[in-house]
C-alpha positions in Angstrom: 96.2 82.3 47.0 93.2 80.1 47.9 90.2 78.2 46.6 86.9 78.7 48.5 84.7 75.7 49.3 81.2 76.2 50.8 80.8 73.4 53.3 77.0 72.9 53.7 75.5 72.4 57.1 71.9 71.9 58.2 70.3 72.0 61.6 73.8 72.6 63.1 75.3 69.5 61.4 77.8 69.5 58.5 76.4 67.4 55.7 78.3 64.6 54.0 78.4 66.6 50.7 80.6 69.2 52.3 83.6 66.8 52.1 82.9 66.3 48.4 82.9 70.1 47.8 86.2 70.3 49.6 87.5 67.5 47.3 86.5 69.4 44.3 88.3 72.6 45.7 91.3 70.5 46.3 91.3 69.4 42.7 91.8 73.0 41.6 94.0 74.1 44.5 96.8 71.6 43.6 97.5 72.8 40.0 96.9 76.4 41.2 99.4 76.1 44.0 96.7 77.4 46.4 95.2 76.5 49.8 91.7 75.5 50.3 89.5 77.6 52.6 86.3 76.0 53.7 83.4 78.0 55.0 80.8 76.6 57.4 77.7 78.6 58.3 75.1 77.6 60.8 73.5 77.9 64.2 74.5 76.7 67.6 76.5 73.5 67.5 77.8 73.8 63.9 81.3 74.6 65.2 81.6 71.2 66.9 80.2 69.5 63.8 82.7 71.4 61.6 85.6 69.8 63.5 84.9 66.6 61.4 86.4 68.6 58.4 89.9 68.9 59.8 90.9 65.8 57.9 88.9 66.5 54.8 91.6 68.0 52.7 91.0 71.6 53.6 93.8 73.8 54.8 91.6 76.1 56.8 88.0 75.7 58.0 86.3 79.0 58.9 83.1 78.7 61.0 80.5 81.3 61.3 78.3 80.1 64.1 75.3 82.3 65.1 71.7 81.7 66.2 70.8 84.1 63.3 72.2 81.5 60.8 70.4 78.5 62.2 68.0 78.5 59.2 69.3 79.1 55.7 68.8 82.6 54.5 69.7 83.3 50.8 70.6 86.9 51.5 72.5 86.5 54.6 74.5 83.5 53.5 75.3 85.3 50.2 76.4 88.4 52.1 78.8 86.3 54.3 80.2 84.3 51.4 80.7 87.3 49.2 82.4 89.2 51.9 84.8 86.3 52.5 85.6 85.9 48.8 86.3 89.7 48.5 88.5 89.8 51.7 90.5 86.7 50.7 91.0 87.2 47.0 90.1 83.6 46.1 90.9 82.2 42.7 87.7 80.0 42.6 84.6 79.3 44.7 83.2 75.9 44.8 79.6 75.2 46.0 77.7 71.9 46.1 74.9 71.5 43.5 72.4 70.9 46.1 69.1 72.9 46.7 71.1 75.3 49.0 74.1 75.4 46.7 72.2 76.1 43.6 70.4 78.9 45.2 73.4 80.4 46.8 76.2 80.1 44.1 74.5 82.3 41.5 73.7 85.0 44.0 77.3 85.1 45.1 78.5 85.2 41.5 76.0 88.0 40.6 77.2 90.2 43.6 80.8 89.8 42.5 80.0 90.4 38.8 81.7 87.1 37.6 80.6 84.0 35.7 79.0 81.0 37.1 79.0 77.3 35.9 76.4 75.0 37.3 76.3 71.2 38.0 79.9 70.5 37.0 81.2 67.0 36.7 84.9 67.9 36.4 87.2 70.8 37.1 90.6 71.4 35.5 93.3 74.0 35.4 94.9 74.9 32.0 97.7 77.5 31.9 96.5 78.9 35.3 92.9 79.2 34.2 90.0 77.2 35.7 88.0 75.1 33.3 84.6 73.8 34.2 83.3 70.7 32.5 79.5 70.2 32.6 77.0 68.1 30.8 74.5 69.5 28.3 71.6 68.0 26.4 70.8 65.3 29.0 74.4 64.2 29.0 74.8 63.7 25.3 77.6 66.2 25.1 80.0 68.0 27.6 80.9 71.6 27.5 84.3 73.0 28.5 83.9 76.5 30.0 86.5 79.0 31.1 86.1 82.2 33.1 87.2 85.7 32.2 87.1 87.1 35.8 87.9 85.9 39.3 86.8 84.0 41.2 85.5 81.3 39.0 82.3 80.4 40.7 81.0 76.7 40.2 78.7 74.3 41.7 79.6 70.6 41.5 77.4 67.5 41.1 77.1 65.3 44.1 78.7 61.8 44.2 81.2 62.8 41.6 84.2 64.2 43.5 85.3 61.5 46.0 85.9 62.8 49.5 89.5 62.9 50.8 90.9 61.6 54.1 93.9 63.9 54.8 96.6 63.0 57.1 97.1 66.6 58.1 94.9 68.7 60.3 93.1 71.9 59.0 93.3 75.0 61.1 90.0 75.9 62.7 89.1 79.6 62.6 86.1 81.5 63.8 84.4 83.9 61.4 82.9 87.0 62.7 79.2 87.1 61.9 78.1 90.7 61.5 74.7 91.1 60.0 71.9 93.6 60.1 68.2 93.0 59.7 68.4 94.2 56.1 70.9 91.4 55.3 68.2 88.8 55.6 65.5 90.0 53.3 63.1 87.4 54.6 63.2 85.4 57.8 62.1 81.9 58.0 59.8 81.4 61.0 58.9 77.8 60.7 59.9 74.7 58.8 57.4 71.7 58.5 59.1 68.5 57.6 57.2 66.0 55.4 55.5 63.1 57.2 57.5 60.4 55.2 61.1 60.2 56.4 62.6 58.3 53.4 66.3 57.9 53.1 67.7 60.3 50.5 68.5 58.3 47.3 71.6 60.5 46.9 73.2 59.4 50.2 72.0 55.8 50.6 74.7 53.1 50.5 72.2 50.8 48.7 69.8 52.0 46.0 67.0 49.8 44.5 65.8 51.5 41.3 62.9 50.6 39.0 61.9 51.6 35.5 59.1 51.1 33.0 59.5 47.3 33.1 57.6 47.4 36.4 54.5 48.2 34.2 52.5 49.8 36.9 53.2 52.3 39.9 51.8 49.7 42.3 54.5 47.3 41.5 57.1 49.6 43.0 55.8 47.9 46.3 58.1 45.0 45.4 61.2 47.3 45.3 60.2 48.9 48.7 60.1 45.4 50.2 63.5 44.5 48.7 64.9 47.8 50.1 63.5 47.1 53.5 64.8 43.6 53.5 68.4 44.9 52.5 68.2 47.6 55.2 69.9 51.0 54.9 68.5 51.2 51.3 66.5 53.8 49.2 64.2 53.3 46.4 65.1 55.1 43.1 63.5 55.5 39.8 64.1 56.1 36.1 63.2 59.4 34.4 60.4 57.6 32.4 58.5 56.5 35.5 59.0 59.9 37.3 57.6 61.7 34.2 54.6 59.3 34.2 53.9 60.4 37.8 54.6 56.9 39.3 57.3 58.2 41.7 58.4 61.5 43.1 61.1 63.6 41.5 63.3 63.2 44.6 63.8 59.6 43.7 64.9 60.1 40.1 68.4 58.8 39.2 69.9 60.2 36.1 71.2 63.2 34.3 68.2 65.4 35.1 67.7 63.7 38.6 70.2 62.7 41.1 73.7 61.4 40.7 74.2 58.5 43.0 77.3 56.5 44.0 76.2 53.8 46.4 78.1 50.6 47.3 75.3 48.6 45.8 72.8 49.6 42.9 69.9 47.5 41.7 68.6 48.4 38.2 65.3 46.5 37.9 63.3 46.8 34.7 65.6 49.6 33.5 67.0 49.3 30.0 70.0 51.6 30.7 69.5 54.7 28.6 72.6 57.0 28.6 70.6 59.6 30.6 70.2 57.0 33.5 73.8 55.6 33.2 75.1 59.2 33.8 73.6 59.3 37.1 74.7 55.9 38.5 77.7 54.6 36.7 80.0 55.3 39.7 78.2 52.8 41.9 80.7 50.3 43.3 78.6 47.3 42.3 75.7 47.2 39.8 73.1 44.4 39.7 70.8 44.5 36.7 67.4 42.6 36.3 65.9 42.7 32.9 64.2 40.3 30.6 65.9 41.7 27.5 69.4 40.1 27.3 70.4 43.0 24.9 69.5 45.8 27.3 72.4 48.4 27.5 72.4 48.2 31.3 74.1 44.8 31.1 77.1 46.3 29.6 77.9 48.1 32.9 76.4 45.7 35.3 78.8 43.6 37.6 76.0 41.0 38.0 73.1 40.5 35.6 69.9 38.4 35.8 68.0 37.9 32.4 64.5 37.0 33.5 61.1 38.2 34.5 61.5 40.8 37.4 58.1 39.7 38.7 59.5 36.3 39.4 63.1 37.3 40.3 62.5 40.2 42.7 60.1 38.5 45.2 62.5 35.5 45.2 65.4 37.8 45.8 63.7 39.5 48.6 62.9 36.2 50.3 66.6 35.0 50.1 67.8 38.4 51.5 65.4 37.9 54.5 66.6 34.4 55.0 70.3 35.5 55.1 69.5 38.3 57.5 67.7 35.9 59.9 70.8 33.7 60.1 
């Protein structure tokens, strides 16, 4: 008996989210008395990168390395994942709720003819059955969903399941990649990256987020300067400012945006609506800056500054720069 974990890789490198997916699979494997089988697919070099997963909590790491898989293919990846699940009789299949995972997981579920639960924030086992817990209505309620068939296919939200560091060493196995031209459907010939190489808000150790209190999109420059001064930081935004077109959706933190779990989170001009809190409440330390002393964000903040952000943020940026110069 095993639980399948899709360990996502890009450009021959295993992504950090792969360890979170394996941790989610491990949460099911324990109560089920099963092993965790992680699958890594990618082009040349992915096998060497997959070696980092031997201490991730997986029991076996299966690597399909082929030049044909160097770029993600919905059909080819679905074929290999489905084939693996059928041959190994897995109890559950766990995918990350990333762009790749959200594209791949429902395809696999459809091919297997089983149910699929997306964007889960918790996984449980009751009387031998997998229970998926996922938010509904912008996080106002949570649904508990069970599965009538096997495997139970789920995708899990990022920064929810904490990666494990196992003392044991997973067994590394090679997966035979046997594909025909028809298995690809379409072939990606070229990928053009965007000009701006911003740090992903979902992976940054420090996030500086702004809300409607900034009044104008131009004022986000203050947050960018603070993020630059802090170093290794990303700029985030509330749903309200993203909906207003002030910032790109990729920076949105919250129930309908990205879930972040940085070491340090700045909530600047953000009141702290439940939708936003759902996306950042697992941050190690939260610093809130708001002129309203009754703002809900202060209830979860570790440090709070009641004041005008237009006075506080520039002063804070200067102090950070002084400290880094010392």
